[in-house]
C-alpha positions as CSV (number, residue, x, y, z in Angstrom):
1,G,-8.5,-4.9,-1.0
2,D,-8.7,-5.4,-4.8
3,Y,-8.5,-1.7,-5.7
4,A,-7.7,-2.3,-9.3
5,G,-10.7,-4.6,-9.6
6,A,-12.8,-2.0,-7.8
7,L,-11.7,0.7,-10.2
8,V,-12.8,-1.4,-13.2
9,N,-16.1,-2.0,-11.6
10,Y,-16.7,1.6,-10.8
11,E,-15.8,2.5,-14.4
12,K,-18.3,0.0,-15.7
13,G,-21.0,1.2,-13.3
14,I,-21.2,4.7,-14.8
15,T,-24.5,4.8,-16.8
16,N,-24.5,8.5,-18.0
17,D,-28.3,8.3,-17.6
18,P,-29.8,11.5,-16.3
19,K,-32.1,9.5,-14.1
20,T,-29.2,8.0,-12.2
21,T,-26.9,10.9,-11.6
22,A,-26.6,10.0,-7.9
23,H,-25.5,6.5,-8.8
24,D,-22.9,7.9,-11.3
25,D,-21.7,10.4,-8.7
26,L,-21.0,7.5,-6.3
27,C,-19.2,5.6,-9.1
28,V,-17.0,8.7,-9.8
29,A,-16.2,9.0,-6.1
30,G,-15.3,5.3,-5.9
31,M,-13.1,5.7,-9.0
32,A,-11.3,8.6,-7.2
33,R,-10.6,6.5,-4.1
34,A,-9.6,3.4,-6.0
35,S,-7.4,5.6,-8.3
36,L,-5.5,6.9,-5.3
37,Y,-4.9,3.4,-3.9
38,T,-3.7,2.1,-7.3
39,G,-1.8,5.2,-8.5
40,D,-3.9,5.1,-11.7
41,M,-4.5,8.8,-12.5
42,R,-5.5,8.5,-16.2
43,S,-8.8,10.3,-15.8
44,P,-9.0,13.4,-18.0
45,D,-11.2,15.1,-15.4
46,K,-9.3,18.0,-13.9
47,Q,-11.7,18.5,-11.0
48,L,-11.2,14.8,-10.0
49,K,-7.4,15.2,-10.1
50,K,-7.7,18.4,-8.1
51,D,-9.9,16.7,-5.5
52,C,-7.5,13.8,-5.2
53,A,-4.6,16.2,-4.9
54,T,-6.3,18.0,-2.1
55,I,-6.7,14.6,-0.3
56,L,-3.0,13.8,-0.8
57,D,-2.1,17.3,0.4
58,N,-4.1,16.8,3.6
59,L,-2.3,13.5,4.1
60,K,1.0,15.4,3.8
61,L,1.9,13.6,0.6
62,F,3.1,16.8,-0.9
63,N,5.1,15.4,-3.9
64,E,2.2,13.3,-5.1
65,A,-0.2,16.2,-4.4
66,G,1.9,18.6,-6.4
67,A,2.1,16.3,-9.4
68,L,-1.7,15.9,-9.4
69,Y,-2.2,19.6,-9.0
70,E,0.0,20.1,-12.1
71,Q,-2.1,17.6,-14.1
72,A,-5.2,19.5,-13.0
73,E,-3.4,22.7,-14.1
74,C,-3.8,24.2,-10.6
75,W,-0.4,25.9,-10.8
76,E,-0.5,27.8,-7.5
77,E,-1.6,24.8,-5.5
78,A,1.1,22.7,-7.2
79,A,3.8,25.3,-6.3
80,T,2.5,25.4,-2.7
81,A,2.7,21.6,-2.4
82,F,6.2,21.5,-3.7
83,I,7.3,24.3,-1.4
84,K,5.9,22.3,1.5
85,I,8.4,19.5,0.6
86,K,11.3,21.9,1.2
87,N,10.0,23.2,4.6
């Protein structure tokens, strides 16, 4: 799929309108998925990076998970992911 295009569309879709929080939540979730596919992790949102790192960790992509945990400042999770690479 066109994940880069999807990422742009999800970003444009965010309204920041209190009446459409469910819509914005879906856009943020879409951004997370598209970001994983494109490798674009420029979001400043630490929780988003932690959530994506958890997904990567579950997929046994420990190096990528560790790097994202570091960006999210989740030091223990990052260390655990990097240790899993050695085991």
